[in-house]
C-alpha positions as CSV (number, residue, x, y, z in Angstrom):
1,M,-0.1,-0.1,0.1
2,A,1.3,3.5,-0.7
3,Q,2.0,5.5,2.4
4,Q,-1.2,6.7,3.3
5,E,-1.1,6.0,7.0
6,K,0.4,9.5,7.9
7,G,-2.0,11.4,5.5
8,V,0.7,11.5,2.7
9,F,0.4,9.6,-0.7
10,Q,3.7,8.3,-2.0
11,M,4.5,5.2,-4.2
12,G,7.9,4.6,-2.6
13,C,10.6,6.8,-1.5
14,H,11.9,7.6,-4.9
15,T,8.6,9.2,-5.8
16,L,6.8,12.3,-5.0
17,S,5.0,12.8,-1.7
18,I,1.7,14.4,-1.8
19,D,0.3,15.7,1.7
20,S,-3.6,15.4,2.3
21,S,-3.5,19.4,2.7
22,L,-3.8,19.5,-0.9
23,H,-7.3,18.5,-0.5
24,R,-8.2,20.4,2.5
25,L,-7.1,23.5,0.5
26,N,-9.4,22.6,-2.5
27,R,-12.2,22.2,-0.1
28,Q,-11.7,25.4,1.6
29,R,-11.6,27.1,-2.1
30,L,-15.0,25.6,-2.9
31,V,-16.3,26.8,0.3
32,N,-15.0,30.3,0.0
33,R,-16.4,30.4,-3.7
34,L,-20.0,29.3,-2.5
35,K,-20.2,31.4,0.8
36,P,-21.0,34.7,-1.1
37,K,-24.0,33.3,-2.9
38,N,-26.0,33.3,0.4
39,L,-27.5,30.0,-0.3
40,G,-28.6,29.6,3.4
41,S,-27.2,29.3,6.7
42,N,-26.6,25.5,6.7
43,V,-25.8,24.2,3.5
44,L,-24.2,20.9,2.9
45,I,-22.4,19.7,-0.3
46,V,-22.7,16.2,-1.0
47,L,-20.4,14.0,-3.2
48,Q,-20.5,10.3,-4.5
49,G,-17.3,8.8,-5.4
50,G,-16.6,6.1,-7.9
51,E,-17.9,2.7,-7.6
52,T,-16.7,-1.0,-7.8
53,K,-17.5,-2.3,-11.2
54,N,-16.8,-5.8,-12.6
55,M,-16.0,-6.2,-16.4
56,Y,-19.3,-7.4,-18.0
57,C,-20.7,-10.4,-16.2
58,T,-17.4,-11.6,-15.0
59,D,-16.0,-11.4,-11.4
60,I,-12.7,-9.6,-12.8
61,E,-12.4,-6.0,-11.4
62,P,-10.5,-3.5,-13.3
63,I,-7.9,-1.5,-11.4
64,F,-10.1,1.3,-9.5
65,R,-9.6,5.1,-10.4
66,Q,-11.3,7.5,-8.6
67,E,-14.0,9.9,-10.1
68,S,-12.3,13.1,-10.6
69,Y,-14.4,15.5,-8.7
70,F,-14.5,13.3,-5.8
71,H,-10.5,13.0,-5.9
72,W,-10.1,16.8,-6.6
73,T,-12.1,17.1,-2.9
74,F,-11.1,14.4,-0.9
75,G,-8.1,12.3,-2.5
76,V,-9.7,8.9,-1.4
77,R,-8.3,6.0,-3.4
78,E,-10.9,3.5,-2.7
79,P,-14.2,2.8,-4.3
80,D,-17.9,3.4,-3.0
81,F,-17.2,6.4,-0.6
82,Y,-19.4,9.4,-0.2
83,G,-18.3,12.8,1.0
84,A,-19.9,16.0,2.5
85,I,-18.9,19.8,3.3
86,D,-20.5,22.0,5.5
87,V,-20.5,25.3,3.4
88,N,-20.7,27.5,6.6
89,T,-18.1,25.9,8.5
90,G,-15.8,24.1,6.1
91,R,-16.3,20.8,8.4
92,S,-15.6,17.7,6.2
93,Y,-17.1,14.1,6.3
94,L,-16.4,10.8,4.8
95,F,-18.6,7.9,4.5
96,T,-17.0,4.4,3.9
97,P,-18.5,1.3,3.0
98,K,-18.9,-1.0,5.9
99,L,-17.2,-4.2,4.6
100,P,-17.5,-7.7,5.7
101,E,-15.0,-9.4,7.9
102,S,-14.2,-11.7,5.1
103,Y,-12.8,-8.8,3.1
104,A,-9.5,-8.8,5.3
105,I,-8.7,-12.5,3.8
106,W,-8.8,-11.5,0.1
107,M,-7.9,-7.5,0.2
108,G,-6.2,-6.8,3.4
109,K,-6.8,-5.2,6.6
110,L,-9.9,-3.3,7.4
111,L,-9.4,0.2,8.3
112,T,-11.0,1.7,11.3
113,L,-12.9,5.0,11.0
114,Q,-10.3,6.7,12.9
115,E,-7.7,5.6,10.4
116,I,-9.6,6.7,7.5
117,R,-9.9,10.0,9.1
118,D,-6.3,10.2,9.7
119,I,-5.3,9.0,6.3
120,Y,-7.4,11.6,4.3
121,G,-7.2,14.6,6.7
122,V,-11.2,15.1,7.2
123,D,-13.0,15.7,10.3
124,E,-15.4,13.1,10.5
125,V,-15.7,9.6,9.2
126,H,-18.9,7.5,9.2
127,Y,-20.4,4.3,7.4
128,V,-22.4,4.9,4.3
129,S,-25.2,3.1,5.7
130,D,-25.4,5.9,8.4
131,I,-25.0,8.7,5.9
132,A,-29.0,9.7,6.0
133,N,-28.8,9.7,9.8
134,V,-25.6,11.8,9.9
135,I,-27.0,14.4,7.4
136,T,-30.2,14.6,9.3
137,G,-28.5,15.3,12.4
138,L,-26.6,18.1,10.7
139,K,-30.1,19.8,9.8
140,P,-29.1,21.2,6.6
141,E,-31.6,23.7,4.8
142,L,-30.2,22.6,1.4
143,L,-28.0,19.8,0.0
144,L,-25.9,20.7,-3.1
145,T,-25.2,17.8,-5.3
146,L,-23.2,17.6,-8.8
147,E,-24.6,17.3,-12.2
148,G,-23.2,18.9,-15.1
149,L,-22.3,18.2,-18.9
150,N,-18.7,17.4,-19.6
151,S,-18.1,19.2,-22.8
152,D,-15.1,17.1,-23.8
153,S,-16.7,13.6,-23.1
154,G,-20.5,14.7,-23.6
155,L,-21.2,13.0,-20.7
156,T,-23.0,14.1,-17.5
157,T,-21.5,13.8,-13.8
158,R,-23.3,11.3,-11.6
159,E,-25.4,12.9,-9.2
160,A,-25.1,11.8,-5.4
161,V,-27.9,9.6,-4.5
162,F,-28.4,7.5,-1.4
163,D,-31.2,5.9,0.5
164,G,-33.3,8.7,2.6
165,I,-32.1,11.5,0.1
166,G,-35.7,12.3,-0.6
167,K,-36.4,13.7,2.5
168,F,-33.9,16.8,1.9
169,K,-33.9,19.8,-0.3
170,V,-31.6,19.1,-2.9
171,N,-30.3,21.6,-5.5
172,N,-28.1,20.0,-8.4
173,K,-27.7,23.0,-10.5
174,I,-25.2,25.4,-8.4
175,L,-22.3,23.2,-7.6
176,Y,-21.0,22.2,-11.1
177,N,-20.0,25.4,-12.5
178,E,-18.3,26.5,-9.1
179,I,-16.3,23.4,-8.3
180,T,-15.3,23.2,-12.1
181,E,-14.1,26.9,-11.8
182,C,-12.2,25.8,-8.9
183,R,-10.6,22.7,-10.7
184,L,-9.6,25.1,-13.6
185,I,-7.2,27.1,-11.7
186,K,-4.5,25.0,-10.0
187,T,-2.9,25.6,-6.6
188,S,0.9,25.5,-5.9
189,A,0.3,21.9,-4.6
190,E,-1.5,20.6,-7.8
191,L,1.2,22.2,-9.8
192,Q,4.1,20.4,-8.0
193,V,2.1,16.9,-9.0
194,L,1.7,18.1,-12.4
195,R,5.4,19.0,-12.8
196,Y,6.1,15.6,-11.4
197,T,4.0,13.8,-14.0
198,N,5.5,15.7,-16.8
199,R,9.3,15.1,-15.6
200,I,8.4,11.3,-15.3
201,S,6.9,11.4,-18.8
202,S,9.5,13.5,-20.3
203,E,12.2,10.9,-19.2
204,A,10.0,8.0,-20.6
205,H,9.9,9.6,-23.9
206,K,13.6,10.2,-23.9
207,E,13.9,6.6,-23.1
208,V,11.7,5.6,-26.0
209,M,14.0,7.7,-28.4
210,K,17.0,6.2,-27.2
211,N,15.9,2.7,-27.4
212,I,14.0,2.6,-30.7
213,R,15.3,0.5,-33.7
214,S,13.8,-0.4,-37.0
215,G,11.9,-3.8,-37.0
216,M,10.5,-3.1,-33.4
217,T,6.7,-3.1,-33.2
218,E,5.0,0.0,-32.0
219,Y,3.7,-1.6,-28.9
220,Q,7.3,-2.5,-27.7
221,L,8.0,1.4,-27.6
222,E,4.4,1.7,-25.5
223,S,5.8,-0.9,-23.3
224,I,9.1,0.9,-22.6
225,F,7.1,4.2,-21.9
226,K,4.9,2.3,-19.4
227,H,7.7,0.4,-17.8
228,Y,9.8,3.5,-17.2
229,S,6.9,5.6,-16.0
230,Y,5.8,3.1,-13.4
231,Y,9.4,1.6,-12.3
232,N,10.8,5.1,-12.0
233,G,7.7,7.1,-11.1
234,G,5.4,5.0,-9.6
235,A,2.6,5.9,-12.2
236,R,0.5,2.9,-12.3
237,H,-2.0,4.5,-14.9
238,M,-1.5,6.2,-18.2
239,S,-3.5,9.6,-18.8
240,Y,-5.0,8.1,-22.1
241,T,-4.4,5.3,-24.4
242,C,-1.0,5.4,-25.8
243,I,-0.6,6.7,-29.3
244,C,2.5,5.1,-31.2
245,G,2.1,5.7,-34.6
246,S,5.0,5.1,-37.2
247,G,4.8,5.8,-40.9
248,D,1.2,6.6,-42.2
249,N,-0.2,5.4,-38.9
250,G,0.9,9.0,-37.6
251,A,-1.8,10.7,-39.6
252,T,-4.5,8.8,-37.6
253,L,-5.1,11.3,-34.8
254,H,-6.2,8.8,-31.9
255,Y,-4.2,5.7,-33.4
256,G,-3.8,3.1,-30.5
257,H,-7.4,2.2,-29.8
258,A,-8.6,-1.4,-29.8
259,G,-8.9,-1.7,-33.6
260,A,-5.5,-0.2,-34.3
261,P,-3.4,-1.5,-31.3
262,N,0.1,0.1,-32.0
263,D,0.7,-3.1,-33.8
264,K,2.9,-2.0,-37.0
265,V,6.4,-2.8,-37.5
266,I,8.5,0.1,-37.5
267,N,10.3,0.8,-40.7
268,D,13.8,2.3,-41.4
269,G,12.8,5.9,-42.4
270,D,9.4,5.9,-40.9
271,M,8.6,9.2,-39.2
272,C,7.1,8.5,-35.6
273,L,4.4,10.3,-33.8
274,F,4.2,9.1,-30.1
275,D,1.7,10.5,-27.9
276,M,2.0,9.3,-24.4
277,G,1.5,10.6,-21.0
278,C,1.6,9.1,-17.5
279,E,-0.7,9.6,-14.4
280,Y,0.2,10.0,-11.0
281,Y,-2.2,10.6,-8.1
282,C,-4.8,11.1,-10.9
283,Y,-3.0,14.1,-12.3
284,S,-2.1,13.9,-16.0
285,S,0.5,14.5,-18.4
286,D,0.0,14.6,-22.2
287,I,3.1,14.9,-24.3
288,T,3.8,14.1,-28.0
289,C,7.3,13.7,-29.5
290,S,7.7,13.2,-33.4
291,F,10.9,11.8,-34.7
292,P,12.5,9.7,-37.4
293,A,12.8,6.0,-36.4
294,N,16.3,5.9,-37.7
295,G,17.4,9.0,-35.9
296,K,18.1,11.0,-39.0
297,F,15.5,13.6,-40.4
298,T,15.3,13.6,-44.2
299,S,14.8,16.9,-45.8
300,D,11.2,16.4,-46.1
301,Q,10.7,15.3,-42.6
302,K,12.7,18.4,-41.5
303,I,10.3,20.7,-43.4
304,I,7.2,19.4,-41.7
305,Y,8.8,19.0,-38.3
306,E,10.3,22.6,-38.2
307,A,6.9,23.9,-39.5
308,V,5.2,22.6,-36.6
309,L,7.9,23.4,-33.9
310,K,7.6,27.0,-35.4
311,A,3.8,27.0,-34.6
312,N,4.5,25.5,-31.1
313,R,7.0,28.2,-30.0
314,A,5.0,30.8,-31.6
315,V,2.4,30.2,-29.4
316,M,4.5,29.6,-26.2
317,A,5.9,33.3,-26.9
318,A,2.3,34.8,-27.0
319,V,0.3,33.1,-24.2
320,K,-0.2,35.1,-21.1
321,P,-3.2,36.1,-19.2
322,G,-6.0,37.8,-21.1
323,I,-5.1,36.1,-24.4
324,S,-7.9,34.4,-26.3
325,W,-7.1,30.5,-26.9
326,R,-9.1,30.8,-30.1
327,D,-6.4,33.5,-31.3
328,M,-3.5,30.9,-30.5
329,H,-5.1,28.4,-32.5
330,L,-5.2,30.8,-35.5
331,L,-1.7,32.0,-34.8
332,A,-0.5,28.1,-34.9
333,E,-2.4,27.9,-38.2
334,Q,-1.1,30.8,-39.8
335,T,2.4,30.0,-38.9
336,Q,2.1,26.4,-40.2
337,L,0.5,27.4,-43.6
338,Q,3.1,30.4,-44.1
339,E,6.0,27.5,-43.7
340,L,4.1,25.2,-46.2
341,I,4.1,28.0,-48.8
342,R,8.0,28.9,-47.9
343,H,8.6,25.1,-48.9
344,G,6.2,24.9,-52.0
345,L,3.6,22.9,-50.8
346,L,1.2,25.5,-51.1
347,K,0.8,28.6,-53.1
348,G,-1.5,31.7,-52.9
349,D,-2.3,34.5,-50.2
350,I,-2.1,33.4,-46.5
351,N,-5.2,35.5,-45.6
352,D,-7.2,34.0,-48.3
353,M,-6.2,30.6,-47.0
354,M,-7.1,31.7,-43.5
355,S,-10.4,32.6,-44.6
356,A,-11.1,29.5,-46.5
357,R,-10.0,27.5,-43.5
358,L,-7.3,25.6,-45.2
359,G,-5.4,25.1,-42.1
360,Y,-8.1,22.7,-41.0
361,I,-7.0,20.4,-43.8
362,F,-3.5,19.9,-42.3
363,M,-4.5,20.3,-38.8
364,P,-8.1,18.9,-38.2
365,H,-7.9,19.3,-34.3
366,G,-7.6,22.1,-31.8
367,L,-4.3,23.6,-30.9
368,G,-4.7,22.2,-27.3
369,H,-6.7,21.4,-24.1
370,L,-6.9,22.1,-20.4
371,M,-5.5,19.7,-18.4
372,G,-5.4,18.4,-14.6
373,I,-6.9,15.5,-12.9
374,D,-8.4,14.5,-16.4
375,V,-6.2,14.7,-19.3
376,H,-9.0,16.6,-21.1
377,D,-9.7,18.6,-18.1
378,V,-13.0,20.3,-17.2
379,G,-14.1,24.1,-17.7
380,G,-13.9,24.5,-21.2
381,Y,-17.3,25.5,-22.2
382,L,-19.3,26.5,-19.0
383,E,-22.4,28.6,-19.3
384,D,-20.3,32.0,-19.1
385,C,-17.6,31.1,-21.4
386,P,-17.3,32.0,-25.1
387,Q,-19.0,29.3,-27.0
388,R,-17.7,26.7,-29.3
389,P,-17.2,28.3,-32.8
390,K,-19.0,26.6,-35.9
391,E,-15.9,27.0,-38.3
392,Q,-14.0,24.1,-39.6
393,G,-11.1,23.3,-37.2
394,L,-12.1,25.9,-34.7
395,S,-15.2,23.7,-33.9
396,S,-12.7,21.2,-32.4
397,L,-11.3,23.5,-29.8
398,R,-11.9,22.3,-26.5
399,T,-12.1,25.7,-25.0
400,C,-12.1,29.3,-26.4
401,R,-11.5,30.8,-22.9
402,T,-9.6,33.7,-22.2
403,L,-6.3,32.5,-20.6
404,E,-5.7,33.2,-16.7
405,E,-3.0,32.6,-14.4
406,G,-3.1,29.0,-12.8
407,M,-4.6,27.5,-16.0
408,V,-2.7,24.4,-17.3
409,L,-2.8,23.6,-21.2
410,T,-1.5,21.6,-23.9
411,I,0.0,23.2,-27.0
412,E,-0.1,20.7,-29.6
413,P,0.2,21.9,-33.2
414,G,0.3,19.5,-36.1
415,I,0.5,18.6,-39.7
416,Y,-0.8,15.5,-40.9
417,F,-1.4,14.2,-44.5
418,I,-4.6,12.3,-44.0
419,E,-6.3,10.8,-47.2
420,A,-9.7,11.8,-46.5
421,Q,-8.8,15.4,-45.8
422,L,-6.8,15.7,-48.9
423,K,-9.5,14.3,-50.8
424,R,-11.9,16.9,-49.2
425,A,-9.5,19.7,-50.6
426,K,-9.3,18.0,-53.8
427,D,-13.0,18.3,-54.2
428,D,-13.5,21.7,-53.0
429,S,-12.2,24.4,-55.7
430,N,-12.1,27.0,-52.8
431,L,-9.2,24.9,-51.2
432,S,-7.7,23.0,-54.0
433,K,-6.3,26.2,-55.6
434,F,-3.9,26.8,-52.8
435,I,-2.2,23.2,-52.9
436,V,0.8,22.4,-55.0
437,W,-0.5,18.7,-55.6
438,D,2.7,17.4,-57.4
439,V,4.6,18.5,-54.1
440,I,1.8,17.3,-51.7
441,N,1.8,13.8,-53.6
442,R,5.4,13.4,-52.2
443,F,3.9,13.5,-48.7
444,R,0.9,11.0,-49.1
445,N,2.5,8.2,-46.9
446,F,4.4,10.5,-44.7
447,G,2.0,10.4,-41.8
448,G,2.2,13.2,-39.6
449,V,4.0,15.6,-37.0
450,R,2.8,16.7,-33.6
451,I,4.5,18.6,-30.9
452,E,2.8,18.6,-27.7
453,D,4.0,20.5,-24.7
454,D,2.2,21.1,-21.2
455,I,2.4,24.6,-19.9
456,V,1.1,26.8,-16.9
457,I,-0.2,30.2,-17.3
458,T,1.9,32.6,-15.4
459,S,1.4,36.3,-14.3
460,T,3.7,37.4,-17.3
461,G,3.4,34.3,-19.9
462,M,3.8,30.6,-19.1
463,E,6.0,28.1,-17.5
464,L,7.0,25.1,-19.7
465,L,6.5,21.8,-17.7
466,T,7.6,19.4,-20.4
467,D,11.4,18.9,-21.0
468,V,12.3,16.8,-23.9
469,P,14.6,17.3,-26.9
470,R,12.6,19.5,-29.5
471,T,15.2,20.9,-32.2
472,V,16.2,18.6,-35.0
473,D,19.8,18.6,-33.7
474,E,18.6,18.1,-30.0
475,I,16.6,15.0,-31.1
476,E,19.4,13.6,-33.5
477,A,21.8,14.0,-30.7
478,L,19.8,11.9,-28.2
479,M,19.0,9.2,-30.6
480,A,22.8,8.9,-31.6
481,E,23.6,8.5,-27.8
482,G,20.9,5.9,-27.7
483,R,22.6,3.9,-30.3
484,K,25.9,4.1,-28.7
485,L,24.3,1.8,-26.1
486,D,24.0,-0.9,-29.0
487,V,20.6,-2.1,-27.5
488,K,20.0,-5.4,-28.8
489,F,16.3,-6.7,-28.7
490,P,16.0,-10.6,-29.1
491,Q,14.1,-12.0,-32.1
492,Q,10.4,-12.7,-31.6
493,K,10.0,-16.4,-30.5
494,M,6.7,-18.2,-31.5
495,L,5.2,-19.4,-28.4
496,K,3.1,-22.6,-28.7
């Protein structure tokens, strides 16, 4: 078990130690945000944590990962908990399932209520079976429960429900916006965890780049990344399904899913696009590195890579509080199109290209997204935020908010040669006229390049959390260093 006994989470002495005060501060921030709304003199927030779930009709349990709002508020690692906060006093309560004695045989020691209280730093702990009686004794005028639409997943949060809740007055509309706005701006304690996940993921990406060899299969590089992250960083979970695209697979934006499981053999000369990030204590990282499998960029690979890098760095130089994220997407698009013009892939006026939305053909996703406990973190399109644009490409933006200090985002421009997108442009005279098809045809099996870094907005600009080689020279030097190790991977053996 991680070191929870002292109110500290840590996956071994070589990993980051996180104090339960991180969540105490989060609860206080939420209470401070709700108090001015004059909701009543005795208001109680009630949240329901994630549940134990088996796979289909079997008795196999997937590894539990806590529901994100509940983790932000309480940091509880186990399933089937409830939590409550008194808005007036800030007093906090946890409700744990009462487990049968036989549980200790299969799953380990049963913690006492006092031990749970000490581990998670709350004021009181009771059993879930007593939740209605405990809340009745607090005599609340109003219960605030959580219901709201996640604009990234399209799914609605699960509202807390327990036996006896029907006798209380409940409001499920107020809490979602307020707790989401709190999650949007990271505290210094949260930033410490996000720096850690970025450091581990950055080092894991370097390990992949040093160890890649032609003839390996994409999933073997995924395995190296996961092993490094878990072995060295205590990161049992990934933030999302690893994307290990080589060759034309780099043009599939969410490659790596069950139907395309990182199973291609990597060829000498392939461009690789590896999008991978570990998760520690439910906090995410999200980094994409693009590089040639053999460690040396061709002239064409260098053209595309440096165009994307220029866009990435242009956005980094421009971000600061008060800047529109929509404008940053347009800056990235314009920068990439200008580079494609300069190298003869496109022709015509850049302003006309932008008006025709040509950038969408080569970058059919948004510039980046909010990041935190969820890799696509919440808060992108709340009621009072700028609404999702309707133009092609811009409609894929996961937020159009004005940047604020303490926001954490990814910057991930890309250029991809996707057959369906090229066909779309070919069939549209408003787009086709800008494209030098003889040159573009040279790139049809290229795949794509994405360069993704994680940043936090500061008072004057941004802090770069990611630390991987980015220039062509830096990448080639690191990969050359890896080849000096002369790593040998054994031939695959047929197992019968």
